[in-house]
N, C-alpha and C positions, 0 to 999 in steps of 0.2 A: 505493500501500500505505500509507503511511504517513497517508493521509486517512483512508482507512476505519478505521486502528488508533486516530488522535485522536479520532476517532468516537464509538468504542466497540464496533466489530466486534471479535468473537472467533474467528471464521474466517475464513481470506482465500481466495476460488475463484480460481484460475488455471486458464484455460480454454485448452485445447491441442489442434493438430491432429489428427485431422482433421475437429475441428468447426470450423464456420464462425461467420461471426455476428460480430457486438458482444464486444471484447475478448479475442480469441485471439491469443495469441503464442506464440513458438517456442518448443522446447523449451529451447534454452541459456538463454533469458531466464530462462524457470518454473525451472532449475535455482537461479540465481544468485540468483532472487527469493525462492522455496523457503529457503534458506539463511542468510536475512536475516532472517527471520522471529522475534521474540523471545519470550521466555517468558511463557506467558501467553496467546497466539495459538496457532492450529494452522492447517496449512497444507492445502488441500484441491484436489487436481488434478479436474479437468472432463475424460473422456475419453468422445468419440463410438465408440470402439473395442468392440467384442462377444466377442471370440475371445479364449481366455484367455490362450493365449502372449503375442498382440499387447499386450494387456493389461499383462501381469506384466513385460514388456520394459520398456515404457513408465512402470511404478512403478519400475523399479529405475533408471532412467536418472532419473528426475526426485524421487524420494524424499520423497514429501509423507506427512502424517501422516495423513492420510483420502482417500478416494478416491469420487468422485461420478460414478458409472455413466447416462450423459445419455439413452442408448439402453437397451431392453429387454435385459437379460440373462436366461441361464437359470440356474436354481438351482446343476447343475452348476460352471458358471462361478464364481460366488459362492462355492460351497463351495470351487473350487480356489483361488481368490483369497486366502480365510482359510489353507487349508494353507500356503500360500507365505509368506505376509505376516502371521502373527499378529496384530503390534500394529496391522494396519492397520485403518481403519475403513470401511467399505461403506456407502453413501448412495445407495441405489435410487433415480432420479426413474421418477415417476409421471406421466404427462402425462395429465392432467383433461379430456378433450374429451367426458364425458358418464358418465350413471351405470355403465357398463361398467369404470369406473377402478375401481371397489368390489372386482370382480371382482380386476382386475388387480393392484391393491395388497395382497390378500388372497395371491396367490402373488409378489408382489415382495420381501414383508416376510421370505420365507424365506430363512434366510442372509445377510440382509443387517440392519447395526446399524442404520439408520436409513434413512425413507424422504422424497423430497422431491417434495410434489404444484406439478407446475407446469402453466403453461399452453404451448401448442404449437398451430402449423399443419402437420398432417401428409400426407403424401403428395404426389406432383408434384414439378415444379420450383421451387415454391415453400413447401417443408417449412422449418420454424424449429422447431427445439428448445429452447425456451426464448427466455429476452430479448424475448418477442414485446410486451413494455410493456401488457399486455393481462392480465385478471383472466377467474378459472373460475368455474363454480358452486360458491361456498363451501359451500353447501348438501352437498355432493358431497364435497368434501372433510372437512367436519366429520364425516359417517358414516363417512369411512374414519380417520378419528383414532379415533372408539368402536370400530371392527371389528378394527384390529391390535393385535400386542403389543410395535411398537417406536416409538418416537421420532418424530414425522412435522415436518418443516419445511414451511412454506408459502413459496409463492413465486408471481411470477405478476402482474406489473402493480401490484406494492405499491408506496405512495406514502403521503408524510406526511400525506395526506388522507383514507386509507383507510385505514391499517396498525393505528390503534384499533378501528375497528370490525370488519375480517379476524380481528384476534387475539380479540375478542370472540366472533362468530359461528363462530372454526371449532376454538380453543383447541388451537392447534399447539405443539409442545414449543419451537420456533425458526422463524426468519425467513429467507429467502434472497433477496436485491433484487439488482437490477443497473441497470434502465432507469431507475426511478424517483429515483435517486440520481446520474443524470448528465445532463450539459448539453454538447452537441454532441458526444456519447460519449466524454466524460470524465466520472470524479467530480468533483461539485462539492462544496465543503465545506460551501456556504449547505444544499444540500438534503441531504447526510448528518448534517448535525445537527440540523435540521427533523424528518428523519426517525426518527434515534433520540429526541432527547426526544417525539415525537408516539408512541413504541412504548413506551417506559417510561411514559406516562401511562395 
């Protein structure tokens, strides 16, 4: 957390079970880390849950300032979360696997505060919802940015050597990064610094 803040991050993501893969930590650790997020930065809980009651219980336990819904959720679930947690910002992930993501994004923006456009490997035993280290079709992402009425964060394979082009081509409101600033699975200060310098340029 300290490394990300020092590099200039203003949203800190905490990946909760039942999601798998890179960066997952248990809820007790997430609770402690979120309590330590300083003013000027916001905590984002990444959840793979899709049922309203289960998500609500996880939010009550972890107490984040924002919630990133990694799997598709229904409008009713998002409306229910807004009713239960009026101050909680909802970021709905849209996995950009093809042009069909444009229609998905139009639906996903309803009752969401923002969208996160990410790469994914969907279906089967090899399913990977984010943290793939791979980019997706930025032309589709750019079309989504133009088509929706909420802010859009771009994710998926962003690194210091491609972030400037990504920002130029997509025009996203913000960036969501993971694998591109890690070495051997942990955040790397040099990669973080290089990324933020390139992003700001």
